[in-house]
Structure formats: C-alpha cells, structure tokens
PyMOL Python script that loads the backbone (N, CA, C, O; Angstrom):
from pymol import cmd

cmd.read_pdbstr("""\
ATOM      1  N   MET A   1       0.774  -1.170  -0.041  1.00  0.00           N
ATOM      2  CA  MET A   1      -0.045  -0.044  -0.133  1.00  0.00           C
ATOM      3  C   MET A   1       0.901   1.376  -0.059  1.00  0.00           C
ATOM      4  O   MET A   1       1.821   1.523   0.745  1.00  0.00           O
ATOM      5  N   THR A   2       0.566   2.177  -0.859  1.00  0.00           N
ATOM      6  CA  THR A   2       1.358   3.347  -0.996  1.00  0.00           C
ATOM      7  C   THR A   2       0.728   4.410  -0.329  1.00  0.00           C
ATOM      8  O   THR A   2      -0.494   4.508  -0.443  1.00  0.00           O
ATOM      9  N   ILE A   3       1.484   5.398   0.492  1.00  0.00           N
ATOM     10  CA  ILE A   3       0.993   6.510   1.302  1.00  0.00           C
ATOM     11  C   ILE A   3       1.755   7.661   0.765  1.00  0.00           C
ATOM     12  O   ILE A   3       2.980   7.677   0.886  1.00  0.00           O
ATOM     13  N   ILE A   4       1.071   8.699   0.137  1.00  0.00           N
ATOM     14  CA  ILE A   4       1.743   9.901  -0.214  1.00  0.00           C
ATOM     15  C   ILE A   4       1.087  11.040   0.710  1.00  0.00           C
ATOM     16  O   ILE A   4      -0.127  11.227   0.784  1.00  0.00           O
ATOM     17  N   GLU A   5       2.038  11.755   1.385  1.00  0.00           N
ATOM     18  CA  GLU A   5       1.489  12.820   2.240  1.00  0.00           C
ATOM     19  C   GLU A   5       1.727  14.149   1.604  1.00  0.00           C
ATOM     20  O   GLU A   5       2.809  14.314   1.039  1.00  0.00           O
ATOM     21  N   ILE A   6       0.907  15.057   1.623  1.00  0.00           N
ATOM     22  CA  ILE A   6       0.947  16.467   1.236  1.00  0.00           C
ATOM     23  C   ILE A   6       0.960  17.272   2.492  1.00  0.00           C
ATOM     24  O   ILE A   6       0.086  17.181   3.354  1.00  0.00           O
ATOM     25  N   ARG A   7       1.984  18.059   2.551  1.00  0.00           N
ATOM     26  CA  ARG A   7       2.256  18.910   3.782  1.00  0.00           C
ATOM     27  C   ARG A   7       2.516  20.420   3.459  1.00  0.00           C
ATOM     28  O   ARG A   7       3.121  20.751   2.439  1.00  0.00           O
ATOM     29  N   PRO A   8       2.070  21.256   4.302  1.00  0.00           N
ATOM     30  CA  PRO A   8       2.519  22.728   4.068  1.00  0.00           C
ATOM     31  C   PRO A   8       4.035  22.725   4.144  1.00  0.00           C
ATOM     32  O   PRO A   8       4.643  21.917   4.847  1.00  0.00           O
ATOM     33  N   PHE A   9       4.648  23.677   3.379  1.00  0.00           N
ATOM     34  CA  PHE A   9       6.038  23.692   3.403  1.00  0.00           C
ATOM     35  C   PHE A   9       6.521  25.060   2.809  1.00  0.00           C
ATOM     36  O   PHE A   9       6.453  25.280   1.599  1.00  0.00           O
ATOM     37  N   ARG A  10       7.004  25.953   3.691  1.00  0.00           N
ATOM     38  CA  ARG A  10       7.597  27.281   3.172  1.00  0.00           C
ATOM     39  C   ARG A  10       6.888  27.932   1.942  1.00  0.00           C
ATOM     40  O   ARG A  10       7.390  27.895   0.818  1.00  0.00           O
ATOM     41  N   ASN A  11       5.716  28.520   2.214  1.00  0.00           N
ATOM     42  CA  ASN A  11       4.985  29.134   1.154  1.00  0.00           C
ATOM     43  C   ASN A  11       4.534  28.197   0.056  1.00  0.00           C
ATOM     44  O   ASN A  11       4.322  28.649  -1.069  1.00  0.00           O
ATOM     45  N   GLY A  12       4.375  26.917   0.326  1.00  0.00           N
ATOM     46  CA  GLY A  12       4.033  25.955  -0.780  1.00  0.00           C
ATOM     47  C   GLY A  12       3.528  24.691  -0.160  1.00  0.00           C
ATOM     48  O   GLY A  12       3.165  24.679   1.016  1.00  0.00           O
ATOM     49  N   TRP A  13       3.495  23.660  -0.896  1.00  0.00           N
ATOM     50  CA  TRP A  13       3.059  22.325  -0.400  1.00  0.00           C
ATOM     51  C   TRP A  13       3.974  21.299  -0.891  1.00  0.00           C
ATOM     52  O   TRP A  13       4.329  21.305  -2.070  1.00  0.00           O
ATOM     53  N   LYS A  14       4.422  20.320   0.030  1.00  0.00           N
ATOM     54  CA  LYS A  14       5.413  19.352  -0.250  1.00  0.00           C
ATOM     55  C   LYS A  14       4.710  17.982  -0.399  1.00  0.00           C
ATOM     56  O   LYS A  14       3.870  17.632   0.430  1.00  0.00           O
ATOM     57  N   CYS A  15       5.037  17.233  -1.415  1.00  0.00           N
ATOM     58  CA  CYS A  15       4.535  15.759  -1.585  1.00  0.00           C
ATOM     59  C   CYS A  15       5.555  14.903  -1.105  1.00  0.00           C
ATOM     60  O   CYS A  15       6.639  14.877  -1.686  1.00  0.00           O
ATOM     61  N   PHE A  16       5.318  14.146  -0.037  1.00  0.00           N
ATOM     62  CA  PHE A  16       6.428  13.236   0.419  1.00  0.00           C
ATOM     63  C   PHE A  16       5.878  11.755   0.074  1.00  0.00           C
ATOM     64  O   PHE A  16       4.840  11.306   0.559  1.00  0.00           O
ATOM     65  N   GLU A  17       6.614  11.137  -0.723  1.00  0.00           N
ATOM     66  CA  GLU A  17       6.353   9.817  -1.205  1.00  0.00           C
ATOM     67  C   GLU A  17       7.385   8.807  -0.574  1.00  0.00           C
ATOM     68  O   GLU A  17       7.050   7.728  -0.087  1.00  0.00           O
ATOM     69  N   ALA A  18       8.569   9.237  -0.631  1.00  0.00           N
ATOM     70  CA  ALA A  18       9.767   8.485  -0.109  1.00  0.00           C
ATOM     71  C   ALA A  18      10.902   9.515   0.166  1.00  0.00           C
ATOM     72  O   ALA A  18      10.827  10.613  -0.385  1.00  0.00           O
ATOM     73  N   PRO A  19      11.880   9.245   0.935  1.00  0.00           N
ATOM     74  CA  PRO A  19      13.064   9.960   1.101  1.00  0.00           C
ATOM     75  C   PRO A  19      13.655  10.226  -0.163  1.00  0.00           C
ATOM     76  O   PRO A  19      13.930   9.275  -0.895  1.00  0.00           O
ATOM     77  N   GLY A  20      13.909  11.512  -0.552  1.00  0.00           N
ATOM     78  CA  GLY A  20      14.491  11.988  -1.851  1.00  0.00           C
ATOM     79  C   GLY A  20      13.367  12.193  -2.964  1.00  0.00           C
ATOM     80  O   GLY A  20      13.687  12.620  -4.074  1.00  0.00           O
ATOM     81  N   VAL A  21      12.138  11.903  -2.672  1.00  0.00           N
ATOM     82  CA  VAL A  21      11.023  12.088  -3.611  1.00  0.00           C
ATOM     83  C   VAL A  21      10.136  13.109  -2.842  1.00  0.00           C
ATOM     84  O   VAL A  21       9.118  12.752  -2.250  1.00  0.00           O
ATOM     85  N   GLU A  22      10.563  14.377  -2.879  1.00  0.00           N
ATOM     86  CA  GLU A  22       9.650  15.363  -2.062  1.00  0.00           C
ATOM     87  C   GLU A  22       9.575  16.594  -2.931  1.00  0.00           C
ATOM     88  O   GLU A  22      10.239  17.566  -2.571  1.00  0.00           O
ATOM     89  N   PRO A  23       8.859  16.676  -4.021  1.00  0.00           N
ATOM     90  CA  PRO A  23       8.739  17.944  -4.810  1.00  0.00           C
ATOM     91  C   PRO A  23       7.805  18.977  -4.056  1.00  0.00           C
ATOM     92  O   PRO A  23       6.918  18.574  -3.305  1.00  0.00           O
ATOM     93  N   VAL A  24       8.007  20.161  -4.255  1.00  0.00           N
ATOM     94  CA  VAL A  24       7.305  21.274  -3.654  1.00  0.00           C
ATOM     95  C   VAL A  24       6.545  22.006  -4.684  1.00  0.00           C
ATOM     96  O   VAL A  24       7.096  22.289  -5.748  1.00  0.00           O
ATOM     97  N   PHE A  25       5.195  22.369  -4.425  1.00  0.00           N
ATOM     98  CA  PHE A  25       4.468  23.042  -5.363  1.00  0.00           C
ATOM     99  C   PHE A  25       3.826  24.285  -4.612  1.00  0.00           C
ATOM    100  O   PHE A  25       3.723  24.374  -3.389  1.00  0.00           O
ATOM    101  N   LEU A  26       3.425  25.196  -5.507  1.00  0.00           N
ATOM    102  CA  LEU A  26       2.932  26.515  -4.907  1.00  0.00           C
ATOM    103  C   LEU A  26       1.589  26.386  -4.404  1.00  0.00           C
ATOM    104  O   LEU A  26       1.295  27.088  -3.436  1.00  0.00           O
ATOM    105  N   SER A  27       0.579  25.488  -4.969  1.00  0.00           N
ATOM    106  CA  SER A  27      -0.679  25.371  -4.500  1.00  0.00           C
ATOM    107  C   SER A  27      -0.996  23.921  -4.232  1.00  0.00           C
ATOM    108  O   SER A  27      -0.464  22.982  -4.823  1.00  0.00           O
ATOM    109  N   GLN A  28      -1.939  23.821  -3.258  1.00  0.00           N
ATOM    110  CA  GLN A  28      -2.380  22.484  -2.828  1.00  0.00           C
ATOM    111  C   GLN A  28      -2.911  21.648  -3.942  1.00  0.00           C
ATOM    112  O   GLN A  28      -2.670  20.442  -4.004  1.00  0.00           O
ATOM    113  N   GLU A  29      -3.652  22.300  -4.846  1.00  0.00           N
ATOM    114  CA  GLU A  29      -4.179  21.594  -6.039  1.00  0.00           C
ATOM    115  C   GLU A  29      -3.231  20.952  -6.963  1.00  0.00           C
ATOM    116  O   GLU A  29      -3.441  19.856  -7.481  1.00  0.00           O
ATOM    117  N   GLN A  30      -2.126  21.706  -7.162  1.00  0.00           N
ATOM    118  CA  GLN A  30      -0.960  21.202  -7.897  1.00  0.00           C
ATOM    119  C   GLN A  30      -0.357  19.960  -7.220  1.00  0.00           C
ATOM    120  O   GLN A  30      -0.063  18.984  -7.910  1.00  0.00           O
ATOM    121  N   ALA A  31      -0.178  19.966  -5.988  1.00  0.00           N
ATOM    122  CA  ALA A  31       0.350  18.814  -5.166  1.00  0.00           C
ATOM    123  C   ALA A  31      -0.604  17.646  -5.184  1.00  0.00           C
ATOM    124  O   ALA A  31      -0.144  16.508  -5.269  1.00  0.00           O
ATOM    125  N   ILE A  32      -1.895  17.854  -5.109  1.00  0.00           N
ATOM    126  CA  ILE A  32      -2.857  16.802  -5.239  1.00  0.00           C
ATOM    127  C   ILE A  32      -2.863  16.183  -6.636  1.00  0.00           C
ATOM    128  O   ILE A  32      -2.927  14.961  -6.768  1.00  0.00           O
ATOM    129  N   ASP A  33      -2.801  16.959  -7.613  1.00  0.00           N
ATOM    130  CA  ASP A  33      -2.669  16.490  -8.974  1.00  0.00           C
ATOM    131  C   ASP A  33      -1.344  15.701  -9.208  1.00  0.00           C
ATOM    132  O   ASP A  33      -1.377  14.692  -9.912  1.00  0.00           O
ATOM    133  N   TYR A  34      -0.323  16.074  -8.712  1.00  0.00           N
ATOM    134  CA  TYR A  34       1.005  15.345  -8.828  1.00  0.00           C
ATOM    135  C   TYR A  34       0.891  13.963  -8.117  1.00  0.00           C
ATOM    136  O   TYR A  34       1.340  12.958  -8.667  1.00  0.00           O
ATOM    137  N   ALA A  35       0.280  13.910  -6.875  1.00  0.00           N
ATOM    138  CA  ALA A  35       0.136  12.733  -6.069  1.00  0.00           C
ATOM    139  C   ALA A  35      -0.711  11.793  -6.806  1.00  0.00           C
ATOM    140  O   ALA A  35      -0.398  10.607  -6.909  1.00  0.00           O
ATOM    141  N   THR A  36      -1.898  12.341  -7.382  1.00  0.00           N
ATOM    142  CA  THR A  36      -2.844  11.367  -8.074  1.00  0.00           C
ATOM    143  C   THR A  36      -2.114  10.758  -9.331  1.00  0.00           C
ATOM    144  O   THR A  36      -2.292   9.568  -9.591  1.00  0.00           O
ATOM    145  N   CYS A  37      -1.352  11.485 -10.065  1.00  0.00           N
ATOM    146  CA  CYS A  37      -0.612  10.958 -11.149  1.00  0.00           C
ATOM    147  C   CYS A  37       0.383   9.850 -10.680  1.00  0.00           C
ATOM    148  O   CYS A  37       0.475   8.780 -11.280  1.00  0.00           O
ATOM    149  N   ARG A  38       1.116  10.158  -9.585  1.00  0.00           N
ATOM    150  CA  ARG A  38       2.116   9.252  -9.093  1.00  0.00           C
ATOM    151  C   ARG A  38       1.348   7.858  -8.593  1.00  0.00           C
ATOM    152  O   ARG A  38       1.889   6.755  -8.661  1.00  0.00           O
ATOM    153  N   ALA A  39       0.174   8.053  -8.147  1.00  0.00           N
ATOM    154  CA  ALA A  39      -0.556   6.806  -7.629  1.00  0.00           C
ATOM    155  C   ALA A  39      -1.343   6.113  -8.624  1.00  0.00           C
ATOM    156  O   ALA A  39      -2.071   5.196  -8.244  1.00  0.00           O
ATOM    157  N   CYS A  40      -1.293   6.447  -9.924  1.00  0.00           N
ATOM    158  CA  CYS A  40      -2.283   5.943 -10.868  1.00  0.00           C
ATOM    159  C   CYS A  40      -2.083   4.382 -11.112  1.00  0.00           C
ATOM    160  O   CYS A  40      -3.014   3.804 -11.672  1.00  0.00           O
ATOM    161  N   PHE A  41      -1.073   3.715 -10.785  1.00  0.00           N
ATOM    162  CA  PHE A  41      -0.957   2.232 -10.992  1.00  0.00           C
ATOM    163  C   PHE A  41      -0.726   1.459  -9.698  1.00  0.00           C
ATOM    164  O   PHE A  41      -0.214   0.340  -9.711  1.00  0.00           O
ATOM    165  N   ARG A  42      -1.097   2.052  -8.623  1.00  0.00           N
ATOM    166  CA  ARG A  42      -0.939   1.460  -7.238  1.00  0.00           C
ATOM    167  C   ARG A  42      -2.292   1.459  -6.355  1.00  0.00           C
ATOM    168  O   ARG A  42      -3.339   1.911  -6.818  1.00  0.00           O
ATOM    169  N   SER A  43      -2.210   0.959  -5.145  1.00  0.00           N
ATOM    170  CA  SER A  43      -3.329   1.187  -4.341  1.00  0.00           C
ATOM    171  C   SER A  43      -2.683   1.820  -3.028  1.00  0.00           C
ATOM    172  O   SER A  43      -1.498   1.666  -2.734  1.00  0.00           O
ATOM    173  N   GLY A  44      -3.581   2.536  -2.288  1.00  0.00           N
ATOM    174  CA  GLY A  44      -3.044   3.272  -1.035  1.00  0.00           C
ATOM    175  C   GLY A  44      -4.001   4.503  -0.886  1.00  0.00           C
ATOM    176  O   GLY A  44      -5.193   4.471  -1.189  1.00  0.00           O
ATOM    177  N   GLU A  45      -3.341   5.592  -0.384  1.00  0.00           N
ATOM    178  CA  GLU A  45      -4.018   6.725  -0.054  1.00  0.00           C
ATOM    179  C   GLU A  45      -3.163   8.045  -0.086  1.00  0.00           C
ATOM    180  O   GLU A  45      -1.970   8.030   0.217  1.00  0.00           O
ATOM    181  N   ILE A  46      -3.736   9.033  -0.413  1.00  0.00           N
ATOM    182  CA  ILE A  46      -3.078  10.471  -0.408  1.00  0.00           C
ATOM    183  C   ILE A  46      -3.641  11.021   0.893  1.00  0.00           C
ATOM    184  O   ILE A  46      -4.853  11.078   1.103  1.00  0.00           O
ATOM    185  N   ARG A  47      -2.646  11.454   1.821  1.00  0.00           N
ATOM    186  CA  ARG A  47      -3.052  12.143   3.075  1.00  0.00           C
ATOM    187  C   ARG A  47      -2.696  13.559   2.970  1.00  0.00           C
ATOM    188  O   ARG A  47      -1.554  13.926   2.696  1.00  0.00           O
ATOM    189  N   ILE A  48      -3.725  14.394   3.197  1.00  0.00           N
ATOM    190  CA  ILE A  48      -3.383  15.851   3.303  1.00  0.00           C
ATOM    191  C   ILE A  48      -3.238  16.240   4.668  1.00  0.00           C
ATOM    192  O   ILE A  48      -4.175  16.024   5.438  1.00  0.00           O
ATOM    193  N   LEU A  49      -2.091  16.836   5.111  1.00  0.00           N
ATOM    194  CA  LEU A  49      -1.910  17.205   6.451  1.00  0.00           C
ATOM    195  C   LEU A  49      -1.990  18.616   6.693  1.00  0.00           C
ATOM    196  O   LEU A  49      -1.770  19.368   5.744  1.00  0.00           O
ATOM    197  N   ASP A  50      -2.298  19.133   7.924  1.00  0.00           N
ATOM    198  CA  ASP A  50      -2.339  20.605   8.182  1.00  0.00           C
ATOM    199  C   ASP A  50      -0.960  20.958   8.781  1.00  0.00           C
ATOM    200  O   ASP A  50      -0.048  20.131   8.777  1.00  0.00           O
ATOM    201  N   CYS A  51      -0.833  22.094   9.254  1.00  0.00           N
ATOM    202  CA  CYS A  51       0.405  22.644   9.564  1.00  0.00           C
ATOM    203  C   CYS A  51       0.883  22.049  10.994  1.00  0.00           C
ATOM    204  O   CYS A  51       2.046  22.188  11.374  1.00  0.00           O
ATOM    205  N   ASP A  52      -0.036  21.421  11.707  1.00  0.00           N
ATOM    206  CA  ASP A  52       0.344  20.724  12.896  1.00  0.00           C
ATOM    207  C   ASP A  52       0.719  19.295  12.676  1.00  0.00           C
ATOM    208  O   ASP A  52       1.159  18.622  13.608  1.00  0.00           O
ATOM    209  N   GLY A  53       0.555  18.797  11.444  1.00  0.00           N
ATOM    210  CA  GLY A  53       0.862  17.425  11.179  1.00  0.00           C
ATOM    211  C   GLY A  53      -0.330  16.517  11.325  1.00  0.00           C
ATOM    212  O   GLY A  53      -0.141  15.314  11.144  1.00  0.00           O
ATOM    213  N   ALA A  54      -1.567  16.958  11.639  1.00  0.00           N
ATOM    214  CA  ALA A  54      -2.793  16.194  11.793  1.00  0.00           C
ATOM    215  C   ALA A  54      -3.375  15.951  10.344  1.00  0.00           C
ATOM    216  O   ALA A  54      -3.229  16.779   9.445  1.00  0.00           O
ATOM    217  N   VAL A  55      -4.014  14.809  10.193  1.00  0.00           N
ATOM    218  CA  VAL A  55      -4.522  14.444   8.847  1.00  0.00           C
ATOM    219  C   VAL A  55      -5.882  15.290   8.739  1.00  0.00           C
ATOM    220  O   VAL A  55      -6.816  15.214   9.537  1.00  0.00           O
ATOM    221  N   GLU A  56      -5.820  16.076   7.650  1.00  0.00           N
ATOM    222  CA  GLU A  56      -6.954  16.998   7.365  1.00  0.00           C
ATOM    223  C   GLU A  56      -7.985  16.236   6.407  1.00  0.00           C
ATOM    224  O   GLU A  56      -9.203  16.375   6.517  1.00  0.00           O
ATOM    225  N   ARG A  57      -7.409  15.469   5.519  1.00  0.00           N
ATOM    226  CA  ARG A  57      -8.239  14.868   4.513  1.00  0.00           C
ATOM    227  C   ARG A  57      -7.438  13.527   3.960  1.00  0.00           C
ATOM    228  O   ARG A  57      -6.208  13.490   3.945  1.00  0.00           O
ATOM    229  N   ILE A  58      -8.190  12.533   3.549  1.00  0.00           N
ATOM    230  CA  ILE A  58      -7.695  11.338   2.988  1.00  0.00           C
ATOM    231  C   ILE A  58      -8.330  11.019   1.638  1.00  0.00           C
ATOM    232  O   ILE A  58      -9.544  10.863   1.507  1.00  0.00           O
ATOM    233  N   ILE A  59      -7.481  10.932   0.674  1.00  0.00           N
ATOM    234  CA  ILE A  59      -8.020  10.578  -0.782  1.00  0.00           C
ATOM    235  C   ILE A  59      -7.560   9.101  -1.102  1.00  0.00           C
ATOM    236  O   ILE A  59      -6.408   8.870  -1.468  1.00  0.00           O
ATOM    237  N   PRO A  60      -8.545   8.077  -0.942  1.00  0.00           N
ATOM    238  CA  PRO A  60      -8.141   6.567  -1.133  1.00  0.00           C
ATOM    239  C   PRO A  60      -8.046   6.502  -2.692  1.00  0.00           C
ATOM    240  O   PRO A  60      -8.716   7.227  -3.428  1.00  0.00           O
ATOM    241  N   PHE A  61      -7.122   5.534  -3.141  1.00  0.00           N
ATOM    242  CA  PHE A  61      -6.990   5.126  -4.485  1.00  0.00           C
ATOM    243  C   PHE A  61      -6.724   3.682  -4.590  1.00  0.00           C
ATOM    244  O   PHE A  61      -6.109   3.115  -3.687  1.00  0.00           O
ATOM    245  N   SER A  62      -7.170   3.006  -5.694  1.00  0.00           N
ATOM    246  CA  SER A  62      -6.936   1.530  -5.818  1.00  0.00           C
ATOM    247  C   SER A  62      -6.817   1.291  -7.253  1.00  0.00           C
ATOM    248  O   SER A  62      -7.100   2.165  -8.072  1.00  0.00           O
ATOM    249  N   ASP A  63      -6.366   0.022  -7.608  1.00  0.00           N
ATOM    250  CA  ASP A  63      -6.269  -0.362  -8.962  1.00  0.00           C
ATOM    251  C   ASP A  63      -7.750  -0.499  -9.568  1.00  0.00           C
ATOM    252  O   ASP A  63      -7.894  -0.456 -10.789  1.00  0.00           O
ATOM    253  N   ALA A  64      -8.707  -0.643  -8.823  1.00  0.00           N
ATOM    254  CA  ALA A  64     -10.116  -0.709  -9.280  1.00  0.00           C
ATOM    255  C   ALA A  64     -10.553   0.682  -9.712  1.00  0.00           C
ATOM    256  O   ALA A  64     -11.378   0.778 -10.621  1.00  0.00           O
ATOM    257  N   ASP A  65     -10.073   1.735  -9.141  1.00  0.00           N
ATOM    258  CA  ASP A  65     -10.477   3.064  -9.447  1.00  0.00           C
ATOM    259  C   ASP A  65      -9.743   3.614 -10.804  1.00  0.00           C
ATOM    260  O   ASP A  65     -10.119   4.655 -11.342  1.00  0.00           O
ATOM    261  N   ARG A  66      -8.765   2.898 -11.260  1.00  0.00           N
ATOM    262  CA  ARG A  66      -8.070   3.358 -12.572  1.00  0.00           C
ATOM    263  C   ARG A  66      -9.009   3.351 -13.781  1.00  0.00           C
ATOM    264  O   ARG A  66      -9.849   2.463 -13.923  1.00  0.00           O
ATOM    265  N   LYS A  67      -8.859   4.311 -14.612  1.00  0.00           N
ATOM    266  CA  LYS A  67      -9.629   4.377 -15.779  1.00  0.00           C
ATOM    267  C   LYS A  67      -8.643   3.850 -16.964  1.00  0.00           C
ATOM    268  O   LYS A  67      -7.558   4.423 -17.061  1.00  0.00           O
ATOM    269  N   LEU A  68      -8.911   2.924 -17.763  1.00  0.00           N
ATOM    270  CA  LEU A  68      -8.124   2.509 -18.850  1.00  0.00           C
ATOM    271  C   LEU A  68      -8.371   3.315 -20.113  1.00  0.00           C
ATOM    272  O   LEU A  68      -7.748   3.056 -21.142  1.00  0.00           O
TER     273      LEU A  68
END
""", "prot")
cmd.dss("prot")
cmd.show_as("cartoon", "prot")
cmd.util.cbc("prot")
cmd.orient("prot")
C-alpha cells in the first residue's frame, strides 16, 4: 500500500512519497494532481496534512479506481 503525504512547506506544499522524492508546489491543488498521477498504478491513499501534522483529508485510491 502506497501512502503519499501532502504537507504545508515554506509558502507551498510538499508531496512526500519517499526520502528523496519530495517535490514542492505553490498550490495544494498542484500537489494533489501530482500525487494522483504518481498513484495511478498502485493502491493506497493520499493524506493531506495541516500545519500541525494532523490528517486533514484522505483521498483513497486503488487499482479498481483506474480508468483505462
């Protein structure tokens, strides 16, 4: 199961997938789009965190959700 976290980071949003895979985006929507594209062939969830580190929202995804 893949977990991608989107966190606030210095005037932007960081997508954390694994150490070394942490791109930063200006808007939260851009970060969500990136995470959705990275998750297209896997199952797991995208977690959107607030500035305190608490989970604000979860976007689940699975192989069954994929459109061919």
